C-alpha angles and dihedrals in degrees: 000000000000123000089251092054091048091050091049092048091048090052092050091051092047091050091051092051093054106091121184111230124233111244126215121229090259094048092048092047091049091049092050095039094237138111127277086240090060088054091050091050091049091052089052087052091054106271110161113264138161129212114227116180089340095308126110114246131182140206112217091212089063099036098053096056089047091051091050092047091050093044096245093116124044140169113247114226098182121124090249092064115074115217094359099287117206120243132190118239112252097222116079118232114272118271103253097184115124 
């Protein structure tokens, strides 16, 4: 094998070993800077969630695109935000239960 092939193989193995953790409602709320209730309302509105041993769990890589698509997460373009930092919307999603 060439050095380039070894490097490519090593990168593929490293990528496979990286596993995204499942986050609890509290961990997701802490990460986003919002309340657990906001997370619950977002789940009711269709935010991606998994159930692990009867508890809701979340993958950040799935939640963030959903939040952006539903306008609960946006990129700030104001001069006070370096490099366009993302920020979570302060209003929780509407309660869609009937």
